[in-house]
The first five atom37 places (N, CA, C, CB, O) and aatype in JSON, in Angstrom:
{
  "aatype": [12, 10, 18, 8, 13, 5, 9, 9, 3, 14, 5, 7, 7, 1, 1, 6, 19, 3, 15, 10, 1, 10, 14, 3, 10, 3, 0, 19, 17, 6, 1, 9, 0, 0, 10, 0, 15, 0, 1, 3, 0, 6, 7, 1, 5, 9, 1, 19, 16, 2, 6, 0, 7, 7, 9, 19, 19, 10, 19, 7, 19, 4, 16, 0, 1, 1, 10, 5, 16, 10, 1, 0, 0],
  "atom_mask": [
    [1, 1, 1, 1, 1],
    [1, 1, 1, 1, 1],
    [1, 1, 1, 1, 1],
    [1, 1, 1, 1, 1],
    [1, 1, 1, 1, 1],
    [1, 1, 1, 1, 1],
    [1, 1, 1, 1, 1],
    [1, 1, 1, 1, 1],
    [1, 1, 1, 1, 1],
    [1, 1, 1, 1, 1],
    [1, 1, 1, 1, 1],
    [1, 1, 1, 0, 1],
    [1, 1, 1, 0, 1],
    [1, 1, 1, 1, 1],
    [1, 1, 1, 1, 1],
    [1, 1, 1, 1, 1],
    [1, 1, 1, 1, 1],
    [1, 1, 1, 1, 1],
    [1, 1, 1, 1, 1],
    [1, 1, 1, 1, 1],
    [1, 1, 1, 1, 1],
    [1, 1, 1, 1, 1],
    [1, 1, 1, 1, 1],
    [1, 1, 1, 1, 1],
    [1, 1, 1, 1, 1],
    [1, 1, 1, 1, 1],
    [1, 1, 1, 1, 1],
    [1, 1, 1, 1, 1],
    [1, 1, 1, 1, 1],
    [1, 1, 1, 1, 1],
    [1, 1, 1, 1, 1],
    [1, 1, 1, 1, 1],
    [1, 1, 1, 1, 1],
    [1, 1, 1, 1, 1],
    [1, 1, 1, 1, 1],
    [1, 1, 1, 1, 1],
    [1, 1, 1, 1, 1],
    [1, 1, 1, 1, 1],
    [1, 1, 1, 1, 1],
    [1, 1, 1, 1, 1],
    [1, 1, 1, 1, 1],
    [1, 1, 1, 1, 1],
    [1, 1, 1, 0, 1],
    [1, 1, 1, 1, 1],
    [1, 1, 1, 1, 1],
    [1, 1, 1, 1, 1],
    [1, 1, 1, 1, 1],
    [1, 1, 1, 1, 1],
    [1, 1, 1, 1, 1],
    [1, 1, 1, 1, 1],
    [1, 1, 1, 1, 1],
    [1, 1, 1, 1, 1],
    [1, 1, 1, 0, 1],
    [1, 1, 1, 0, 1],
    [1, 1, 1, 1, 1],
    [1, 1, 1, 1, 1],
    [1, 1, 1, 1, 1],
    [1, 1, 1, 1, 1],
    [1, 1, 1, 1, 1],
    [1, 1, 1, 0, 1],
    [1, 1, 1, 1, 1],
    [1, 1, 1, 1, 1],
    [1, 1, 1, 1, 1],
    [1, 1, 1, 1, 1],
    [1, 1, 1, 1, 1],
    [1, 1, 1, 1, 1],
    [1, 1, 1, 1, 1],
    [1, 1, 1, 1, 1],
    [1, 1, 1, 1, 1],
    [1, 1, 1, 1, 1],
    [1, 1, 1, 1, 1],
    [1, 1, 1, 1, 1],
    [1, 1, 1, 1, 1]
  ],
  "atom_positions": [
    [[-6.91, -10.92, -9.21], [-7.73, -9.73, -9.08], [-6.85, -8.51, -9.34], [-8.4, -9.66, -7.68], [-5.65, -8.52, -9.06]],
    [[-7.45, -7.47, -9.87], [-6.74, -6.23, -10.16], [-6.81, -5.31, -8.94], [-7.34, -5.52, -11.41], [-7.88, -5.03, -8.41]],
    [[-5.64, -4.85, -8.51], [-5.53, -3.94, -7.37], [-4.89, -2.63, -7.83], [-4.7, -4.58, -6.22], [-3.95, -2.64, -8.63]],
    [[-5.4, -1.52, -7.31], [-4.88, -0.19, -7.62], [-4.21, 0.36, -6.37], [-6.02, 0.77, -8.13], [-4.8, 0.37, -5.29]],
    [[-2.97, 0.82, -6.51], [-2.19, 1.33, -5.39], [-2.05, 2.84, -5.5], [-0.8, 0.66, -5.34], [-1.72, 3.37, -6.57]],
    [[-2.3, 3.53, -4.39], [-2.15, 4.98, -4.33], [-1.33, 5.35, -3.1], [-3.54, 5.69, -4.29], [-1.36, 4.67, -2.08]],
    [[-0.59, 6.46, -3.23], [0.09, 7.06, -2.09], [-0.69, 8.33, -1.74], [1.61, 7.37, -2.41], [-0.99, 9.14, -2.61]],
    [[-1.0, 8.49, -0.47], [-1.71, 9.68, 0.0], [-0.75, 10.46, 0.89], [-3.04, 9.31, 0.78], [-0.25, 9.95, 1.89]],
    [[-0.49, 11.72, 0.52], [0.44, 12.53, 1.3], [-0.27, 13.14, 2.51], [1.07, 13.63, 0.42], [-1.5, 13.1, 2.59]],
    [[0.49, 13.73, 3.44], [-0.12, 14.27, 4.66], [-1.18, 15.35, 4.41], [0.96, 14.85, 5.53], [-2.05, 15.55, 5.26]],
    [[-1.13, 16.02, 3.28], [-2.12, 17.05, 2.96], [-3.35, 16.47, 2.26], [-1.5, 18.12, 2.1], [-4.29, 17.2, 1.95]],
    [[-3.35, 15.17, 2.01], [-4.49, 14.51, 1.37], [-4.36, 14.33, -0.13], [0.0, 0.0, 0.0], [-5.25, 13.77, -0.76]],
    [[-3.26, 14.81, -0.7], [-3.05, 14.63, -2.13], [-2.82, 13.16, -2.46], [0.0, 0.0, 0.0], [-2.15, 12.45, -1.72]],
    [[-3.37, 12.72, -3.58], [-3.25, 11.31, -3.97], [-2.45, 11.17, -5.25], [-4.64, 10.68, -4.16], [-2.57, 11.97, -6.18]],
    [[-1.62, 10.13, -5.26], [-0.82, 9.84, -6.45], [-0.99, 8.36, -6.79], [0.69, 10.2, -6.24], [-0.69, 7.49, -5.97]],
    [[-1.46, 8.09, -8.0], [-1.57, 6.7, -8.46], [-0.16, 6.15, -8.62], [-2.38, 6.6, -9.79], [0.69, 6.77, -9.26]],
    [[0.07, 4.99, -8.06], [1.38, 4.36, -8.19], [1.34, 3.34, -9.32], [1.82, 3.7, -6.88], [2.12, 3.43, -10.27]],
    [[0.45, 2.39, -9.21], [0.3, 1.39, -10.26], [-0.95, 0.55, -10.04], [1.53, 0.49, -10.33], [-1.6, 0.63, -9.0]],
    [[-1.26, -0.23, -11.03], [-2.36, -1.19, -10.97], [-1.78, -2.54, -11.35], [-3.56, -0.79, -11.91], [-1.14, -2.68, -12.39]],
    [[-2.0, -3.52, -10.5], [-1.4, -4.84, -10.71], [-2.43, -5.94, -10.53], [-0.23, -5.05, -9.76], [-3.31, -5.85, -9.67]],
    [[-2.32, -6.98, -11.33], [-3.09, -8.21, -11.11], [-2.26, -9.07, -10.17], [-3.41, -8.96, -12.47], [-1.16, -9.5, -10.51]],
    [[-2.82, -9.33, -9.0], [-2.11, -10.11, -7.99], [-2.98, -11.27, -7.55], [-1.71, -9.23, -6.79], [-4.21, -11.16, -7.54]],
    [[-2.36, -12.39, -7.18], [-3.13, -13.6, -6.87], [-3.85, -13.58, -5.52], [-2.23, -14.77, -6.91], [-4.88, -14.22, -5.36]],
    [[-3.29, -12.84, -4.54], [-3.88, -12.89, -3.2], [-3.41, -11.7, -2.36], [-3.52, -14.21, -2.5], [-2.61, -10.88, -2.81]],
    [[-3.91, -11.63, -1.13], [-3.56, -10.51, -0.26], [-2.11, -10.56, 0.2], [-4.47, -10.5, 0.95], [-1.54, -9.51, 0.52]],
    [[-1.51, -11.73, 0.25], [-0.08, -11.8, 0.58], [0.73, -11.02, -0.44], [0.4, -13.26, 0.65], [1.67, -10.31, -0.08]],
    [[0.38, -11.16, -1.71], [1.08, -10.43, -2.77], [0.81, -8.93, -2.66], [0.64, -10.94, -4.15], [1.69, -8.12, -2.93]],
    [[-0.4, -8.56, -2.26], [-0.73, -7.14, -2.04], [0.16, -6.58, -0.94], [-2.23, -6.97, -1.67], [0.71, -5.49, -1.08]],
    [[0.31, -7.32, 0.16], [1.14, -6.84, 1.27], [2.61, -6.76, 0.88], [0.97, -7.74, 2.48], [3.33, -5.89, 1.38]],
    [[3.07, -7.64, 0.01], [4.45, -7.55, -0.47], [4.67, -6.25, -1.23], [4.79, -8.76, -1.38], [5.7, -5.59, -1.07]],
    [[3.7, -5.87, -2.06], [3.8, -4.61, -2.81], [3.72, -3.41, -1.86], [2.68, -4.52, -3.88], [4.44, -2.43, -2.05]],
    [[2.85, -3.49, -0.86], [2.76, -2.43, 0.14], [4.11, -2.26, 0.85], [1.64, -2.73, 1.17], [4.56, -1.13, 1.06]],
    [[4.74, -3.36, 1.21], [6.05, -3.3, 1.88], [7.08, -2.61, 0.99], [6.54, -4.71, 2.25], [7.89, -1.82, 1.47]],
    [[7.05, -2.9, -0.3], [7.98, -2.26, -1.23], [7.73, -0.75, -1.3], [7.87, -2.88, -2.63], [8.67, 0.04, -1.3]],
    [[6.47, -0.36, -1.35], [6.13, 1.07, -1.4], [6.52, 1.76, -0.09], [4.62, 1.26, -1.67], [7.0, 2.9, -0.11]],
    [[6.32, 1.09, 1.03], [6.61, 1.67, 2.34], [8.11, 1.84, 2.56], [6.03, 0.81, 3.44], [8.52, 2.66, 3.38]],
    [[8.92, 1.09, 1.86], [10.37, 1.17, 2.06], [11.0, 2.35, 1.33], [11.02, -0.11, 1.6], [12.19, 2.62, 1.52]],
    [[10.25, 3.05, 0.52], [10.79, 4.21, -0.21], [11.21, 5.3, 0.78], [9.75, 4.76, -1.22], [10.55, 5.5, 1.8]],
    [[12.29, 5.98, 0.47], [12.8, 7.02, 1.37], [11.82, 8.14, 1.61], [14.07, 7.58, 0.81], [11.74, 8.68, 2.72]],
    [[11.07, 8.51, 0.58], [10.16, 9.65, 0.7], [8.76, 9.26, 1.19], [10.04, 10.35, -0.63], [7.83, 10.06, 1.1]],
    [[8.61, 8.05, 1.7], [7.28, 7.55, 2.08], [6.85, 8.0, 3.48], [7.27, 6.05, 2.02], [5.66, 7.94, 3.8]],
    [[7.78, 8.43, 4.3], [7.46, 8.8, 5.69], [6.31, 9.8, 5.76], [8.7, 9.38, 6.37], [6.29, 10.79, 5.03]],
    [[5.35, 9.53, 6.65], [4.22, 10.43, 6.85], [3.08, 10.23, 5.87], [0.0, 0.0, 0.0], [2.09, 10.96, 5.92]],
    [[3.2, 9.28, 4.98], [2.17, 9.06, 3.97], [1.35, 7.82, 4.29], [2.82, 8.92, 2.58], [1.67, 7.05, 5.2]],
    [[0.27, 7.64, 3.53], [-0.56, 6.44, 3.64], [-0.55, 5.73, 2.29], [-2.01, 6.8, 4.07], [-0.33, 6.34, 1.25]],
    [[-0.8, 4.44, 2.35], [-0.93, 3.63, 1.15], [-2.36, 3.12, 1.1], [0.11, 2.44, 1.12], [-2.85, 2.52, 2.06]],
    [[-3.01, 3.38, -0.02], [-4.39, 2.92, -0.2], [-4.42, 1.95, -1.36], [-5.36, 4.13, -0.45], [-3.87, 2.22, -2.44]],
    [[-5.07, 0.82, -1.13], [-5.23, -0.19, -2.17], [-6.72, -0.41, -2.37], [-4.5, -1.53, -1.78], [-7.46, -0.66, -1.42]],
    [[-7.15, -0.32, -3.62], [-8.55, -0.58, -3.95], [-8.64, -1.75, -4.92], [-9.23, 0.68, -4.55], [-7.67, -2.08, -5.61]],
    [[-9.81, -2.36, -4.96], [-10.03, -3.46, -5.89], [-10.67, -2.94, -7.18], [-10.93, -4.55, -5.25], [-10.84, -1.73, -7.36]],
    [[-11.01, -3.85, -8.07], [-11.58, -3.48, -9.37], [-12.87, -2.69, -9.24], [-11.83, -4.73, -10.19], [-13.17, -1.84, -10.08]],
    [[-13.64, -2.96, -8.2], [-14.92, -2.28, -8.0], [-14.75, -0.93, -7.31], [-15.85, -3.16, -7.19], [-15.72, -0.19, -7.14]],
    [[-13.52, -0.59, -6.91], [-13.26, 0.67, -6.24], [-13.33, 0.6, -4.72], [0.0, 0.0, 0.0], [-13.13, 1.61, -4.04]],
    [[-13.6, -0.58, -4.19], [-13.66, -0.75, -2.74], [-12.27, -0.75, -2.13], [0.0, 0.0, 0.0], [-11.32, -1.27, -2.71]],
    [[-12.15, -0.16, -0.95], [-10.86, -0.13, -0.27], [-10.55, -1.51, 0.3], [-10.85, 0.95, 0.86], [-11.35, -2.08, 1.05]],
    [[-9.39, -2.03, -0.06], [-8.92, -3.32, 0.43], [-8.0, -3.1, 1.62], [-8.2, -4.12, -0.7], [-8.1, -3.8, 2.64]],
    [[-7.09, -2.13, 1.49], [-6.15, -1.79, 2.56], [-5.97, -0.28, 2.56], [-4.77, -2.52, 2.37], [-5.85, 0.34, 1.5]],
    [[-5.96, 0.31, 3.75], [-5.58, 1.71, 3.94], [-4.7, 1.71, 5.17], [-6.85, 2.67, 4.11], [-5.16, 1.47, 6.28]],
    [[-3.41, 1.99, 4.97], [-2.45, 1.84, 6.06], [-1.4, 2.95, 5.97], [-1.77, 0.45, 6.01], [-0.98, 3.35, 4.88]],
    [[-1.0, 3.43, 7.14], [0.1, 4.39, 7.2], [1.41, 3.68, 6.92], [0.0, 0.0, 0.0], [1.55, 2.48, 7.16]],
    [[2.37, 4.43, 6.41], [3.66, 3.85, 6.05], [4.37, 3.27, 7.27], [4.55, 4.89, 5.38], [4.92, 2.17, 7.19]],
    [[4.36, 3.97, 8.39], [5.01, 3.46, 9.6], [4.39, 2.14, 10.05], [4.93, 4.49, 10.74], [5.1, 1.21, 10.44]],
    [[3.07, 2.06, 9.99], [2.38, 0.82, 10.36], [2.71, -0.29, 9.37], [0.87, 1.05, 10.42], [2.93, -1.43, 9.78]],
    [[2.75, 0.03, 8.09], [3.08, -0.97, 7.08], [4.48, -1.52, 7.31], [2.97, -0.38, 5.66], [4.71, -2.72, 7.17]],
    [[5.42, -0.65, 7.65], [6.79, -1.1, 7.93], [6.82, -2.02, 9.14], [7.73, 0.1, 8.17], [7.49, -3.05, 9.14]],
    [[6.09, -1.65, 10.17], [6.04, -2.47, 11.39], [5.4, -3.83, 11.11], [5.25, -1.74, 12.5], [5.9, -4.85, 11.56]],
    [[4.31, -3.83, 10.37], [3.66, -5.1, 10.02], [4.58, -5.98, 9.2], [2.36, -4.84, 9.24], [4.6, -7.2, 9.38]],
    [[5.35, -5.39, 8.3], [6.29, -6.17, 7.49], [7.34, -6.81, 8.38], [6.96, -5.27, 6.42], [7.73, -7.96, 8.16]],
    [[7.81, -6.07, 9.37], [8.79, -6.62, 10.32], [8.19, -7.8, 11.07], [9.26, -5.53, 11.3], [8.85, -8.82, 11.25]],
    [[6.96, -7.66, 11.52], [6.29, -8.74, 12.25], [6.03, -9.95, 11.36], [4.98, -8.25, 12.85], [6.17, -11.09, 11.8]],
    [[5.66, -9.71, 10.09], [5.39, -10.81, 9.17], [6.67, -11.58, 8.84], [4.76, -10.29, 7.87], [6.63, -12.78, 8.6]],
    [[7.8, -10.87, 8.83], [9.08, -11.5, 8.49], [9.63, -12.33, 9.65], [10.1, -10.44, 8.09], [10.46, -13.22, 9.45]],
    [[9.17, -12.04, 10.86], [9.7, -12.74, 12.05], [9.16, -14.15, 12.17], [9.37, -11.96, 13.31], [9.51, -14.86, 13.12]]
  ]
}
């Protein structure tokens, strides 16, 4: 499935990061973890939509980092 990744800054501005064909939600979360690890990501949100434009994931960077830590344990 095709997923679209966006970064949303604290003021609500959106920046398209990329669009990727990924096999499952585990792969989506791996990409989210990579985006959340960026130095300038603090205070932002990551939004992932599917081909139809529906929101698949909307998560704050701090939460994404925490979830990645829990998934790795």
